[in-house]
C-alpha positions in Angstrom: 134.2 -18.3 -54.1 132.2 -16.2 -56.6 130.5 -13.0 -55.4 127.9 -10.8 -57.0 127.6 -7.1 -56.0 124.7 -4.8 -56.8 123.0 -1.8 -55.4 120.3 0.8 -56.2 118.0 -1.5 -58.1 115.0 0.9 -57.6 112.4 -1.5 -58.8 109.8 -1.0 -60.2 110.5 2.8 -60.5 113.7 2.7 -62.7 113.0 -0.6 -64.5 110.3 -3.3 -64.5 112.8 -6.1 -63.7 116.4 -6.9 -63.2 118.5 -7.2 -66.4 118.9 -10.8 -67.6 122.8 -10.8 -67.5 122.5 -9.9 -63.8 119.8 -12.6 -63.2 122.2 -15.1 -64.8 124.9 -14.1 -62.4 122.7 -14.7 -59.3 122.6 -18.4 -59.9 126.4 -18.6 -60.4 127.3 -16.6 -57.3 128.1 -18.2 -54.0 127.2 -14.9 -52.2 125.1 -12.0 -53.5 125.5 -8.5 -52.0 122.9 -5.8 -52.3 123.8 -2.4 -50.9 120.3 -1.0 -50.6 117.7 1.1 -52.4 115.6 -1.9 -53.4 112.3 0.1 -53.3 110.1 -3.0 -53.4 110.0 -6.1 -51.3 109.4 -8.3 -54.4 113.0 -7.8 -55.4 114.2 -8.8 -52.0 112.0 -11.9 -52.1 113.4 -12.8 -55.6 117.0 -12.5 -54.4 116.3 -14.4 -51.2 114.8 -17.2 -53.2 117.5 -17.4 -56.0 120.6 -16.6 -54.0 122.6 -19.3 -52.2 123.5 -16.6 -49.7 122.3 -13.0 -49.6 124.0 -10.2 -47.6 122.0 -7.0 -47.9 121.0 -3.7 -46.3 118.3 -1.1 -46.7 118.8 2.2 -48.4 117.4 5.7 -48.0 114.6 5.0 -50.5 113.5 1.8 -48.8 110.3 1.9 -46.8 109.1 0.2 -43.6 108.6 -3.2 -45.2 112.3 -3.4 -46.3 113.6 -1.8 -43.1 111.8 -4.4 -41.0 113.6 -7.2 -42.9 117.1 -5.7 -43.5 119.7 -4.1 -41.3 121.3 -0.7 -42.0 124.8 -2.3 -41.9 125.5 -6.0 -42.6 128.7 -7.9 -41.8 130.2 -11.2 -43.0 133.5 -13.1 -43.0 134.1 -14.8 -46.3 137.3 -16.6 -47.3 139.3 -15.0 -44.6 138.2 -11.4 -45.4 135.9 -9.3 -43.3 133.1 -7.6 -45.3 130.7 -4.9 -44.5 127.7 -3.6 -46.5 126.1 -0.2 -46.1 124.1 2.0 -48.4 125.5 5.5 -47.8 129.1 6.6 -47.2 128.8 10.3 -47.7 130.6 12.5 -50.2 133.3 11.1 -52.5 135.9 13.5 -51.1 137.5 12.0 -48.1 135.5 8.7 -48.4 138.5 6.4 -47.9 139.7 8.0 -44.7 136.2 8.4 -43.3 135.2 4.8 -44.0 138.6 3.5 -42.7 138.0 5.3 -39.4 134.4 4.2 -39.1 135.1 0.5 -40.1 138.6 -0.3 -38.8 138.0 -4.0 -38.5 136.9 -4.5 -42.1 138.8 -5.6 -45.2 136.1 -4.8 -47.7 133.2 -2.3 -47.6 130.4 -2.6 -50.2 128.3 0.5 -50.6 125.8 2.2 -53.0 123.7 5.3 -53.1 125.7 7.3 -55.7 125.1 4.9 -58.6 128.7 5.6 -59.5 131.0 2.5 -59.7 133.9 2.8 -57.2 136.9 0.6 -56.5 139.5 2.1 -54.3 141.7 1.1 -51.3 142.2 3.3 -48.3 145.7 3.7 -46.9 144.7 1.3 -44.1 144.0 -1.4 -46.6 140.2 -1.1 -46.5 138.8 -1.8 -50.0 135.8 0.2 -51.0 133.5 -1.1 -53.7 130.4 0.4 -55.2 128.9 -1.6 -58.1 126.9 1.3 -59.5 123.3 0.5 -60.5 122.0 -2.1 -62.9 118.8 -0.1 -63.6 119.5 3.6 -63.1 122.8 4.8 -64.5 122.2 8.5 -63.9 125.2 10.3 -65.4 127.2 7.1 -66.0 127.7 5.7 -69.5 126.3 2.3 -68.5 124.2 0.5 -66.0 126.6 -1.7 -64.0 127.2 -4.4 -61.4 130.3 -6.2 -60.1 131.4 -9.7 -59.7 134.4 -10.8 -57.6 136.4 -14.0 -57.1 137.6 -14.6 -53.6 140.4 -17.1 -53.0 143.5 -17.3 -50.8 142.6 -14.1 -49.1 142.7 -12.2 -52.4 139.7 -10.5 -54.0 139.7 -10.0 -57.8 136.9 -7.6 -58.8 135.3 -7.0 -62.3 132.9 -4.2 -63.2 130.3 -5.3 -65.8 128.6 -2.7 -68.0 125.1 -3.8 -69.1 123.8 -3.3 -72.7 121.3 -0.5 -73.2 117.7 -1.4 -72.5 
């Protein structure tokens, strides 16, 4: 199973549209995750129409239109792993233990907010993934997103830097 992970798209504030390499990945993915901060409902409509399956949440920059359509936290079981998606997890320091305590029944937590790619595993085995942002790199060297391959209960994750706009 092929997964696509993105967050913090901030359209149309940070970019006019999603980057082409990311758009290409949407059609290849079995499941698309979006960890919030869409800003516009057009991007949600686009992903709902192009994705085979979309698992998504709203973020702190998302208004009433998005909050009416999306949960704060989403859950899914895929390939024998239990996934959760949330926008904010708090400060980087202590993130693993804080999230492991809050989500003891998950295997993988996808999150956003910081725009900083993150791939760590808590002592409990919870894997935490932040794909960064494909449109607003902030202090990062690149805009980014993640893909993952899920099979046999194993998750192989790749971080993809995008070319400059």
